[in-house]
N, C-alpha and C positions, 0 to 999 in steps of 0.2 A: 503494500500499500503505500503510494507516494505520499509525502507531506506536503503542505501548502508551500508554494514557492516563496522565497524570501527576496527574490530580485530577479528581473528579467532584463536581459541584455537589449540595448537597441540596436546592436550590431546583427544584420541578418547572418545566418549560418550559410557557410561557403564550403560546399563538399569538394572543390577541385583541390586535388594534392599539389603541393608545390613541389618544384623540381631541384630545390637547393637545401642542403642540411648545413647548419652554421653550429661548430663546435667551438664554444668558448668556456670560460671561467664563469662561476657564478656571481662574482662581484659585481653587486647592482650598480656600483658607481661607474662602470663603464658600459652599462646595457644600452644607454640612450645614444651614445656615440657609436657603438658597434651596429645598432640598428640604422641609424641614419647613414653610415658608410656602407652597409651591405645593400640597403635600398637605394640610395641615391648614386653611390659610385659604381657598385657591383651590378646594380640592377636586379638584386635579387627581388622576389615577391614580399611584400611587407609581411606576409604569412609563412614565411620560410620555416621549415622545421628547425628547433633550436635544441640543441644537446648540449646542456650546461652542466658541469660539475667542477668542484674546487679544483685549479689547476689546467681546467680545459683538456689539451690532449694529453696531458702528463700520463694517465693510465695506459695509454696505447704505447707508451716507451717503455713499460714494465714487464714486458712477456717473459724475459729472463729472470729477472729479480723478483716480481711479486705477480707470479701468473694469475692468482685468483682476482686482483685488480683489473689486471689486463683483459681476463676473459669476461669479467663482468661488463665492462665497458664494450668490448668488442662484440659479444651477443646482442647488446641493445642497439649497437649502431648497425649491425648487419641485418637485424631484423627490422628497423627502420628502412633502411635502403632497399631491401627486397619488397616490403610491403607498399612503399611509397613510391616507387619508380624514380627514385633519385637520380639525376644526372651530374650532380655538382656537390662538392664538399668544400666548404670554407672554414678554415680552422684559424682561430685568431688568439694569440697569447698578448698579455699585457703587462706593462712595466708595473715592478715592484709586486708581484703576485704573492699574497701573503701565503698559499700553498708551497709554492716553490721555495720562498723565503724559510719557511719552517720544516722543509722536507730534509730528513736526516738520514737519507740513504748512503750519504758519503760522508766521511769524517773530514775531509779537507775542504777548504772554501773554494768556492767557484763563482765567477762571474755570473750573475743572475740572469742578465740579458743574453749573454753568449750561450748558457746552457738553454734557456728558452728557444732561442733562434735554432740551436742545434737539434732540439727535440722536435721542432716543427719541420725541419728538413729530413729527419730520420722517419719521422711519422709519415710525411708527405710520400717519401720513397716506399715505405711499406704501404701505403693505401694504393698507391699506383700499382703495385704488385698484386694485391689483393683483388681490387676492382680496376682492371686496366681500361674499362669502358667510361669510367667517370672523370670529370674534370676535377683536379685537386688544386686548391688555391690556400697559401698560408701568409699571413700578415702578423705583424708586429705592432700593437698599440702603445705610444707612450706620450707622456705630456711634453708641452712644448709652450714657450713664450712665458710672458708675465701675467699678473693677476688681470683678468681671469685666464687661468691656463687653459688650453686647448688640447684636444687630443688629435694627435697625426697618426696616420697608418703607414707603415712601411712594407712593401712586399718583400717575402722572404724566400 
């Protein structure tokens, strides 16, 4: 038995599946800029599928180190791609990602930006091998300028 609705959206339902999956970190401070970038610059649908976890693509780098995390993320991504008819994956990492900053997989200090960019490149290669018919794009978002700072995106 359904309960009484507490809210009705004014946005009509659109059953069409988007052709793009965007993978990014869950950090909400970057969400508006990522959406603006993917819609206005990459011409992705406003309703592109959005797969967000702390660290973004980081779980896809863990196939040897933490296979459980890798497989959890991979299975969901594969199911999404197969059921939605995806044609493009866009992966975006961002500056000063707390997940990457707190990750203690290595005991030595690494340059956060270099590690994230390296991970984006490795994951792009693995995705190309696994899904050769899909377009794979990777980007790094960072802050630039003075108050108010702006978010700029670099192709990786």
